[in-house]
PyMOL CGO cylinders between C-alpha atoms (Angstrom):
from pymol import cmd
from pymol.cgo import CYLINDER

trace = [
    CYLINDER, 37.06, -146.13, 128.47, 35.24, -145.22, 125.13, 0.3, 1, 1, 1, 1, 1, 1,
    CYLINDER, 35.24, -145.22, 125.13, 32.18, -142.74, 124.86, 0.3, 1, 1, 1, 1, 1, 1,
    CYLINDER, 32.18, -142.74, 124.86, 29.09, -143.16, 122.71, 0.3, 1, 1, 1, 1, 1, 1,
    CYLINDER, 29.09, -143.16, 122.71, 29.75, -140.11, 120.84, 0.3, 1, 1, 1, 1, 1, 1,
    CYLINDER, 29.75, -140.11, 120.84, 32.83, -139.08, 120.24, 0.3, 1, 1, 1, 1, 1, 1,
    CYLINDER, 32.83, -139.08, 120.24, 32.28, -136.00, 118.01, 0.3, 1, 1, 1, 1, 1, 1,
    CYLINDER, 32.28, -136.00, 118.01, 29.95, -134.81, 121.15, 0.3, 1, 1, 1, 1, 1, 1,
    CYLINDER, 29.95, -134.81, 121.15, 32.95, -135.19, 123.33, 0.3, 1, 1, 1, 1, 1, 1,
    CYLINDER, 32.95, -135.19, 123.33, 35.26, -133.18, 120.64, 0.3, 1, 1, 1, 1, 1, 1,
    CYLINDER, 35.26, -133.18, 120.64, 32.21, -129.87, 120.93, 0.3, 1, 1, 1, 1, 1, 1,
    CYLINDER, 32.21, -129.87, 120.93, 31.83, -130.34, 124.30, 0.3, 1, 1, 1, 1, 1, 1,
    CYLINDER, 31.83, -130.34, 124.30, 36.48, -130.48, 125.00, 0.3, 1, 1, 1, 1, 1, 1,
    CYLINDER, 36.48, -130.48, 125.00, 36.31, -127.56, 123.02, 0.3, 1, 1, 1, 1, 1, 1,
    CYLINDER, 36.31, -127.56, 123.02, 33.48, -125.61, 124.78, 0.3, 1, 1, 1, 1, 1, 1,
    CYLINDER, 33.48, -125.61, 124.78, 35.09, -126.20, 128.12, 0.3, 1, 1, 1, 1, 1, 1,
    CYLINDER, 35.09, -126.20, 128.12, 38.31, -125.18, 127.10, 0.3, 1, 1, 1, 1, 1, 1,
    CYLINDER, 38.31, -125.18, 127.10, 37.16, -121.91, 125.47, 0.3, 1, 1, 1, 1, 1, 1,
    CYLINDER, 37.16, -121.91, 125.47, 34.94, -121.37, 128.72, 0.3, 1, 1, 1, 1, 1, 1,
    CYLINDER, 34.94, -121.37, 128.72, 38.00, -121.73, 130.62, 0.3, 1, 1, 1, 1, 1, 1,
    CYLINDER, 38.00, -121.73, 130.62, 40.26, -119.42, 128.52, 0.3, 1, 1, 1, 1, 1, 1,
    CYLINDER, 40.26, -119.42, 128.52, 42.43, -122.31, 127.65, 0.3, 1, 1, 1, 1, 1, 1,
    CYLINDER, 42.43, -122.31, 127.65, 45.12, -121.68, 124.88, 0.3, 1, 1, 1, 1, 1, 1,
    CYLINDER, 45.12, -121.68, 124.88, 44.31, -125.14, 123.65, 0.3, 1, 1, 1, 1, 1, 1,
    CYLINDER, 44.31, -125.14, 123.65, 42.86, -128.31, 124.61, 0.3, 1, 1, 1, 1, 1, 1,
    CYLINDER, 42.86, -128.31, 124.61, 43.84, -132.04, 123.92, 0.3, 1, 1, 1, 1, 1, 1,
    CYLINDER, 43.84, -132.04, 123.92, 41.00, -134.84, 122.21, 0.3, 1, 1, 1, 1, 1, 1,
    CYLINDER, 41.00, -134.84, 122.21, 41.51, -138.20, 122.10, 0.3, 1, 1, 1, 1, 1, 1,
    CYLINDER, 41.51, -138.20, 122.10, 42.58, -139.07, 118.42, 0.3, 1, 1, 1, 1, 1, 1,
    CYLINDER, 42.58, -139.07, 118.42, 40.03, -140.05, 115.57, 0.3, 1, 1, 1, 1, 1, 1,
    CYLINDER, 40.03, -140.05, 115.57, 40.06, -139.42, 112.04, 0.3, 1, 1, 1, 1, 1, 1,
    CYLINDER, 40.06, -139.42, 112.04, 36.52, -137.72, 112.49, 0.3, 1, 1, 1, 1, 1, 1,
    CYLINDER, 36.52, -137.72, 112.49, 37.91, -135.69, 114.63, 0.3, 1, 1, 1, 1, 1, 1,
    CYLINDER, 37.91, -135.69, 114.63, 40.78, -134.73, 112.89, 0.3, 1, 1, 1, 1, 1, 1,
    CYLINDER, 40.78, -134.73, 112.89, 38.59, -134.01, 109.46, 0.3, 1, 1, 1, 1, 1, 1,
    CYLINDER, 38.59, -134.01, 109.46, 36.79, -131.59, 112.17, 0.3, 1, 1, 1, 1, 1, 1,
    CYLINDER, 36.79, -131.59, 112.17, 39.47, -130.34, 113.53, 0.3, 1, 1, 1, 1, 1, 1,
    CYLINDER, 39.47, -130.34, 113.53, 40.38, -129.08, 109.61, 0.3, 1, 1, 1, 1, 1, 1,
    CYLINDER, 40.38, -129.08, 109.61, 37.02, -127.18, 108.77, 0.3, 1, 1, 1, 1, 1, 1,
    CYLINDER, 37.02, -127.18, 108.77, 37.61, -125.97, 112.36, 0.3, 1, 1, 1, 1, 1, 1,
    CYLINDER, 37.61, -125.97, 112.36, 40.47, -124.68, 110.62, 0.3, 1, 1, 1, 1, 1, 1,
    CYLINDER, 40.47, -124.68, 110.62, 39.12, -123.62, 107.58, 0.3, 1, 1, 1, 1, 1, 1,
    CYLINDER, 39.12, -123.62, 107.58, 36.38, -121.55, 108.69, 0.3, 1, 1, 1, 1, 1, 1,
    CYLINDER, 36.38, -121.55, 108.69, 38.74, -119.68, 110.82, 0.3, 1, 1, 1, 1, 1, 1,
    CYLINDER, 38.74, -119.68, 110.82, 37.60, -121.03, 114.02, 0.3, 1, 1, 1, 1, 1, 1,
    CYLINDER, 37.60, -121.03, 114.02, 40.90, -122.54, 115.83, 0.3, 1, 1, 1, 1, 1, 1,
    CYLINDER, 40.90, -122.54, 115.83, 44.18, -121.39, 115.14, 0.3, 1, 1, 1, 1, 1, 1,
    CYLINDER, 44.18, -121.39, 115.14, 45.77, -124.71, 114.49, 0.3, 1, 1, 1, 1, 1, 1,
    CYLINDER, 45.77, -124.71, 114.49, 45.88, -128.05, 115.10, 0.3, 1, 1, 1, 1, 1, 1,
    CYLINDER, 45.88, -128.05, 115.10, 48.69, -130.72, 115.63, 0.3, 1, 1, 1, 1, 1, 1,
    CYLINDER, 48.69, -130.72, 115.63, 48.34, -134.43, 116.05, 0.3, 1, 1, 1, 1, 1, 1,
    CYLINDER, 48.34, -134.43, 116.05, 50.43, -135.94, 118.58, 0.3, 1, 1, 1, 1, 1, 1,
    CYLINDER, 50.43, -135.94, 118.58, 51.28, -139.64, 118.97, 0.3, 1, 1, 1, 1, 1, 1,
    CYLINDER, 51.28, -139.64, 118.97, 51.61, -140.14, 122.66, 0.3, 1, 1, 1, 1, 1, 1,
    CYLINDER, 51.61, -140.14, 122.66, 50.22, -143.38, 124.18, 0.3, 1, 1, 1, 1, 1, 1,
    CYLINDER, 50.22, -143.38, 124.18, 48.32, -146.07, 122.84, 0.3, 1, 1, 1, 1, 1, 1,
    CYLINDER, 48.32, -146.07, 122.84, 46.09, -143.47, 120.82, 0.3, 1, 1, 1, 1, 1, 1,
    CYLINDER, 46.09, -143.47, 120.82, 47.45, -139.97, 120.03, 0.3, 1, 1, 1, 1, 1, 1,
    CYLINDER, 47.45, -139.97, 120.03, 45.91, -137.10, 120.00, 0.3, 1, 1, 1, 1, 1, 1,
    CYLINDER, 45.91, -137.10, 120.00, 44.86, -134.14, 118.67, 0.3, 1, 1, 1, 1, 1, 1,
    CYLINDER, 44.86, -134.14, 118.67, 45.89, -130.59, 120.18, 0.3, 1, 1, 1, 1, 1, 1,
    CYLINDER, 45.89, -130.59, 120.18, 43.59, -127.98, 119.58, 0.3, 1, 1, 1, 1, 1, 1,
    CYLINDER, 43.59, -127.98, 119.58, 45.04, -124.87, 119.43, 0.3, 1, 1, 1, 1, 1, 1,
    CYLINDER, 45.04, -124.87, 119.43, 41.57, -121.72, 120.25, 0.3, 1, 1, 1, 1, 1, 1,
    CYLINDER, 41.57, -121.72, 120.25, 41.44, -118.88, 118.26, 0.3, 1, 1, 1, 1, 1, 1,
    CYLINDER, 41.44, -118.88, 118.26, 40.87, -115.45, 120.92, 0.3, 1, 1, 1, 1, 1, 1,
    CYLINDER, 40.87, -115.45, 120.92, 39.88, -112.11, 119.22, 0.3, 1, 1, 1, 1, 1, 1,
    CYLINDER, 39.88, -112.11, 119.22, 40.35, -109.09, 121.74, 0.3, 1, 1, 1, 1, 1, 1,
    CYLINDER, 40.35, -109.09, 121.74, 40.06, -111.93, 124.73, 0.3, 1, 1, 1, 1, 1, 1,
    CYLINDER, 40.06, -111.93, 124.73, 36.18, -112.81, 123.10, 0.3, 1, 1, 1, 1, 1, 1,
    CYLINDER, 36.18, -112.81, 123.10, 36.27, -116.53, 121.79, 0.3, 1, 1, 1, 1, 1, 1,
    CYLINDER, 36.27, -116.53, 121.79, 36.49, -117.22, 118.18, 0.3, 1, 1, 1, 1, 1, 1,
    CYLINDER, 36.49, -117.22, 118.18, 33.47, -119.57, 118.99, 0.3, 1, 1, 1, 1, 1, 1,
    CYLINDER, 33.47, -119.57, 118.99, 30.33, -118.21, 120.69, 0.3, 1, 1, 1, 1, 1, 1,
    CYLINDER, 30.33, -118.21, 120.69, 28.69, -121.08, 120.59, 0.3, 1, 1, 1, 1, 1, 1,
    CYLINDER, 28.69, -121.08, 120.59, 28.64, -124.70, 118.91, 0.3, 1, 1, 1, 1, 1, 1,
    CYLINDER, 28.64, -124.70, 118.91, 25.80, -127.25, 119.14, 0.3, 1, 1, 1, 1, 1, 1,
    CYLINDER, 25.80, -127.25, 119.14, 25.46, -130.98, 118.23, 0.3, 1, 1, 1, 1, 1, 1,
    CYLINDER, 25.46, -130.98, 118.23, 22.61, -131.04, 115.41, 0.3, 1, 1, 1, 1, 1, 1,
    CYLINDER, 22.61, -131.04, 115.41, 22.90, -135.52, 114.61, 0.3, 1, 1, 1, 1, 1, 1,
    CYLINDER, 22.90, -135.52, 114.61, 23.27, -137.56, 117.60, 0.3, 1, 1, 1, 1, 1, 1,
    CYLINDER, 23.27, -137.56, 117.60, 23.46, -140.98, 117.51, 0.3, 1, 1, 1, 1, 1, 1,
    CYLINDER, 23.46, -140.98, 117.51, 20.14, -142.11, 118.71, 0.3, 1, 1, 1, 1, 1, 1,
    CYLINDER, 20.14, -142.11, 118.71, 18.78, -138.87, 116.37, 0.3, 1, 1, 1, 1, 1, 1,
    CYLINDER, 18.78, -138.87, 116.37, 20.44, -138.59, 112.91, 0.3, 1, 1, 1, 1, 1, 1,
    CYLINDER, 20.44, -138.59, 112.91, 19.66, -135.77, 110.84, 0.3, 1, 1, 1, 1, 1, 1,
    CYLINDER, 19.66, -135.77, 110.84, 19.90, -135.51, 106.91, 0.3, 1, 1, 1, 1, 1, 1,
    CYLINDER, 19.90, -135.51, 106.91, 19.21, -132.74, 104.70, 0.3, 1, 1, 1, 1, 1, 1,
    CYLINDER, 19.21, -132.74, 104.70, 19.56, -132.95, 100.82, 0.3, 1, 1, 1, 1, 1, 1,
    CYLINDER, 19.56, -132.95, 100.82, 21.67, -129.83, 99.51, 0.3, 1, 1, 1, 1, 1, 1,
    CYLINDER, 21.67, -129.83, 99.51, 18.65, -127.56, 98.79, 0.3, 1, 1, 1, 1, 1, 1,
    CYLINDER, 18.65, -127.56, 98.79, 17.94, -127.79, 102.56, 0.3, 1, 1, 1, 1, 1, 1,
    CYLINDER, 17.94, -127.79, 102.56, 21.32, -126.95, 104.04, 0.3, 1, 1, 1, 1, 1, 1,
    CYLINDER, 21.32, -126.95, 104.04, 20.07, -124.65, 106.52, 0.3, 1, 1, 1, 1, 1, 1,
    CYLINDER, 20.07, -124.65, 106.52, 21.82, -121.10, 107.64, 0.3, 1, 1, 1, 1, 1, 1,
    CYLINDER, 21.82, -121.10, 107.64, 23.41, -120.80, 111.22, 0.3, 1, 1, 1, 1, 1, 1,
    CYLINDER, 23.41, -120.80, 111.22, 22.65, -117.57, 112.62, 0.3, 1, 1, 1, 1, 1, 1,
    CYLINDER, 22.65, -117.57, 112.62, 21.39, -115.92, 109.47, 0.3, 1, 1, 1, 1, 1, 1,
    CYLINDER, 21.39, -115.92, 109.47, 24.71, -116.54, 108.02, 0.3, 1, 1, 1, 1, 1, 1,
    CYLINDER, 24.71, -116.54, 108.02, 27.17, -115.85, 110.43, 0.3, 1, 1, 1, 1, 1, 1,
    CYLINDER, 27.17, -115.85, 110.43, 27.45, -119.35, 111.93, 0.3, 1, 1, 1, 1, 1, 1,
    CYLINDER, 27.45, -119.35, 111.93, 28.56, -122.30, 109.88, 0.3, 1, 1, 1, 1, 1, 1,
    CYLINDER, 28.56, -122.30, 109.88, 26.76, -126.33, 109.96, 0.3, 1, 1, 1, 1, 1, 1,
    CYLINDER, 26.76, -126.33, 109.96, 29.29, -128.52, 109.90, 0.3, 1, 1, 1, 1, 1, 1,
    CYLINDER, 29.29, -128.52, 109.90, 28.54, -131.97, 107.26, 0.3, 1, 1, 1, 1, 1, 1,
    CYLINDER, 28.54, -131.97, 107.26, 29.63, -135.30, 106.73, 0.3, 1, 1, 1, 1, 1, 1,
    CYLINDER, 29.63, -135.30, 106.73, 28.90, -136.14, 103.09, 0.3, 1, 1, 1, 1, 1, 1,
    CYLINDER, 28.90, -136.14, 103.09, 30.07, -138.20, 100.01, 0.3, 1, 1, 1, 1, 1, 1,
    CYLINDER, 30.07, -138.20, 100.01, 32.74, -136.23, 99.53, 0.3, 1, 1, 1, 1, 1, 1,
    CYLINDER, 32.74, -136.23, 99.53, 34.32, -136.04, 103.10, 0.3, 1, 1, 1, 1, 1, 1,
    CYLINDER, 34.32, -136.04, 103.10, 33.22, -133.54, 106.29, 0.3, 1, 1, 1, 1, 1, 1,
    CYLINDER, 33.22, -133.54, 106.29, 32.39, -130.22, 104.35, 0.3, 1, 1, 1, 1, 1, 1,
    CYLINDER, 32.39, -130.22, 104.35, 30.82, -126.74, 105.89, 0.3, 1, 1, 1, 1, 1, 1,
    CYLINDER, 30.82, -126.74, 105.89, 27.25, -126.31, 104.93, 0.3, 1, 1, 1, 1, 1, 1,
    CYLINDER, 27.25, -126.31, 104.93, 28.83, -123.56, 102.44, 0.3, 1, 1, 1, 1, 1, 1,
    CYLINDER, 28.83, -123.56, 102.44, 31.18, -126.00, 100.66, 0.3, 1, 1, 1, 1, 1, 1,
    CYLINDER, 31.18, -126.00, 100.66, 28.50, -128.44, 100.39, 0.3, 1, 1, 1, 1, 1, 1,
    CYLINDER, 28.50, -128.44, 100.39, 25.81, -125.76, 98.95, 0.3, 1, 1, 1, 1, 1, 1,
    CYLINDER, 25.81, -125.76, 98.95, 28.40, -125.40, 96.76, 0.3, 1, 1, 1, 1, 1, 1,
    CYLINDER, 28.40, -125.40, 96.76, 29.15, -128.70, 95.65, 0.3, 1, 1, 1, 1, 1, 1,
    CYLINDER, 29.15, -128.70, 95.65, 25.68, -129.51, 95.42, 0.3, 1, 1, 1, 1, 1, 1,
    CYLINDER, 25.68, -129.51, 95.42, 25.30, -132.76, 98.16, 0.3, 1, 1, 1, 1, 1, 1,
    CYLINDER, 25.30, -132.76, 98.16, 23.75, -133.06, 100.99, 0.3, 1, 1, 1, 1, 1, 1,
    CYLINDER, 23.75, -133.06, 100.99, 24.49, -135.53, 104.24, 0.3, 1, 1, 1, 1, 1, 1,
    CYLINDER, 24.49, -135.53, 104.24, 24.35, -135.65, 107.72, 0.3, 1, 1, 1, 1, 1, 1,
    CYLINDER, 24.35, -135.65, 107.72, 24.35, -132.69, 109.82, 0.3, 1, 1, 1, 1, 1, 1,
    CYLINDER, 24.35, -132.69, 109.82, 27.17, -133.03, 112.49, 0.3, 1, 1, 1, 1, 1, 1,
    CYLINDER, 27.17, -133.03, 112.49, 27.13, -129.54, 114.09, 0.3, 1, 1, 1, 1, 1, 1,
    CYLINDER, 27.13, -129.54, 114.09, 26.09, -125.83, 114.00, 0.3, 1, 1, 1, 1, 1, 1,
    CYLINDER, 26.09, -125.83, 114.00, 29.17, -123.62, 115.10, 0.3, 1, 1, 1, 1, 1, 1,
    CYLINDER, 29.17, -123.62, 115.10, 28.58, -119.61, 115.45, 0.3, 1, 1, 1, 1, 1, 1,
]
cmd.load_cgo(trace, "trace")
């Protein structure tokens, strides 16, 4: 059954796996989810991810990261939804938790963190905030 919001589904699966103290979680494959996992890895919020080509669609196995028994991701929130898109210019990219968190944006240069988008001088749609 197709989901209405695959990004929210990805974030919810990761959040639920972290709360259950799992070592990994599996999410159905899509290119946007693969890019989202890459951004989370570059921002050191997850240990690793692998693409598994099993079944008709395949899936992405996301290996979660814990530090001293606490999840590396303390919270995450979907910002732009299919019903209410949130776009920002490069000067209006929000700082999440006074710089302790990360905003994830989809830009003309691909999926970027808020800091990367600010440095590149591009704006876009704010997909999520992670802290």
